N, C-alpha and C positions, 0 to 999 in steps of 0.2 A: 381711767381713760379721760379724765377731765383735763382740759387744757393741752391736749395732744392732738396731733393731726390724725385723722381717720379717713377712710374711704367708705362711704355708704354704698353698698352693693345693691341692696334691695330692701324692701320692708313689707310687712303685712300689718294692716290696721284692724281695729275693732276686735281685738283679742281679749278674752276673759281670762283673768288669772285669779288666784286666791286673794289678791289685794283689790280686785274690782274689775269692772268692764271698761271698755274703750282704750285699752292699752295698744301700743305699737311695739312690734318686734322688728328691730333693724338687724340686717346681716351686714357686718362691717369688717374691715381689715385695718391693721395698724401699719406703721411705717416699715415693719419687718415682714409684712404680708401674712401675718397671723390672723386667721379669720375667727370671728366670734360673734355672738348675738348680744344685743342690748335690748332690754325691755324697759319702756318708759310710758309715763302718763303725762309728760310735759306738754302742755297745750302749744307752747312756742315751737317745740320740735315737731309735733304732730301737724300743726298748720303748715310748716315749711314743707314737710314731706308730702302732704296732700296736694299742695300747689305744684310740687314737682311731678307728682303722678298725673295731674291734669295736663301739664305740658307734654309729658310722654304720650298720653292718649291722643294729643293733637299732632303727634308725629315728630316731636323734638326729642333728641337723645339727651337724657339727663343722668341716668345711672350707668356706670358707677360715678359718684360725685365726691370729690375731695372736700373736706371741711374740718372743723374742730368743734368739740363739745366744750362749752364753758359753763360755769356755775356762778351765780350771784348768791352770796350768803348775807341774809338780812339780820338785823340786830335782835329779832325775836327768835332766831335759830332756824327759820325756814330757808329752803333753798329753791332756787329757780334755775333750771337747766335750759340751755338754748344752743343752737348751731350758728357758727359764723359763716 
């Protein structure tokens, strides 16, 4: 799903998985309307989703939201995921 257009339908935060606490599960669909879930611990993605949730709580319609997931690959081999 990296570098592809997706639509974030909704998300649930503060999920505990075997990899750790504080994960987010996003319900998304791709350009072919195939629905699936993405589990992430990316602080950049989590921050954007939480800001969007605050807007929704204030009465603004945010979801579903079209976006793209991108990845930065660093020289030490670590990766950073973010939404455009």
